[in-house]
C-alpha positions, 0 to 999 in steps of 0.5 A, a space after each residue: 756281859 756277866 752283869 747283864 746275865 745276872 740282871 736278867 735272872 732278876 728280870 725273869 721275875 718281871 713278867 709282862 702281861 702279853 694278853 691282848 684283851 686288857 692292854 688293847 682295852 685300856 691303852 690310849 687311843 691314837 688318831 692314826 691307829 684305827 681299830 683295824 690297824 694291823 699293829 693296834 694290839 701291839 701298840 696298845 701293849 707297848 704303851 701299857 708297858 711304858 716303853 713307848 708313848 704317843 705324841 701331844 697331837 694325839 697320834 702315834 705316828 705309826 709310819 715315822 722311821 725310828 732312830 738308833 737313839 729311840 730304839 735303844 731307849 725302847 729296849 732299855 725301858 722295856 728291860 727296865 735296865 737301871 740308868 742315870 737320869 738326865 744328861 745331854 743329849 737326851 739319849 745319853 743315859 740310855 746309850 750308856 746303859 746299853 753299853 754297860 749291859 752289852 746291848 751295844 758295843 764299840 763297833 756299832 754306829 754312833 750316829 744315834 740320831 739317824 734312822 736305825 736299820 733292821 739289821 741293827 735292831 736284830 743285833 741288839 735284840 739277838 744280843 739280849 736274847 742270847 743272855 737268856 740261858 735257853 737261847 745262848 747255845 743257839 746263838 753260838 751254834 748259829 755261827 756255823 750257818 752259811 748264807 745258803 741256809 736262809 730262805 731269803 731272796 736277799 741272803 747274799 747281801 747278809 754279812 757273814 758276821 751277822 748270820 747268827 744274829 739273823 738266825 736267832 731273830 728269825 728263828 725265834 720269830 722276832 722278825 719274819 720277812 717281806 712278801 717279796 721274799 726278802 729279809 730287808 736287813 738294810 731297810 729302816 723300820 717304822 714305829 709300828 713295825 718296831 713295836 711289833 718286833 719288840 713285842 715279839 721279842 718280849 714274848 719269846 724271852 720266856 718261851 721254850 725254844 723247842 717250840 719254835 719250828 724255825 729254830 729247829 729248822 736252822 739247827 737241822 741245817 747245821 747238822 746236815 751240813 756238818 754232822 761230824 764236825 764242830 766249830 774251831 775257835 778261829 772260825 767264830 766271826 767277830 761282832 759286826 762293824 757299824 755299817 753306816 756311821 754317817 
C-alpha cells in the first residue's frame, strides 16, 4: 500500500490530456463508432492514451462485456504501473502488478476470464482513488454511511462492506446510475461503458474533491446522522469478499 502511494506521487507528474478536440480528431476511427456514438469522445481519448485499442476487423466492439482480466489490464496500463513482460496466461503480469500495488486483494474473485461486475470495477477504482491524498479521508469517512444514505432504488442490495466503495465512486462521479434509478452493482459493463468510467476516473484523480457536490452530500449525510460520534475501530468493515468466483 505504501508502495502504491509513493508511486502515485511520481505519477502525479504524468498528466493525461483530457481535452476532447485533439484526442477525438486524431484517434483511429472504428466502424462501430459513429460520430454520434454516445461514447465516441471517451473512446478516442482512451485509444490515444494507449490503455485500450480496437480489433483487427476495424471495430471497437463497443457492446462486448469486459472481463476481469481486461479491466485489470486497462487500469494497470492507464496508471503506467511497472510490470513484468510475458507469462501465461496473457494477463498474469497485469494481475501480479494489480496485487503488488494494492488494486486487487486476496478476497477478490480469481475468475479473471469471466465478465467483471460494476461493483468489482468500483472496488478497484475506489482503492486507486483512495491512494490520492485528497480522497483518502473521504474513503475512510464513508465507512459510517448506511444504505439509506444512497439515492438508488437497489440500495438494499448493496453489501455493507461496499458502501465506502460505492460512495467514493458515485461521489467522485466516476459512476452515476441508470434511468430506472438503480446503480446496477451486479451488472456487467460493455467496453464503451468501461472506457467512459475509466476516463472519468482519470479526470477526477487530479480534481479537488470540494467541487464534487455528491461527495459533499454524502459527507453531510454522515454529519447529520452522527454529529457527535465517530467510528470506532471495531465498526470499520473489512474489504469485500469475492462474490462470484465461478
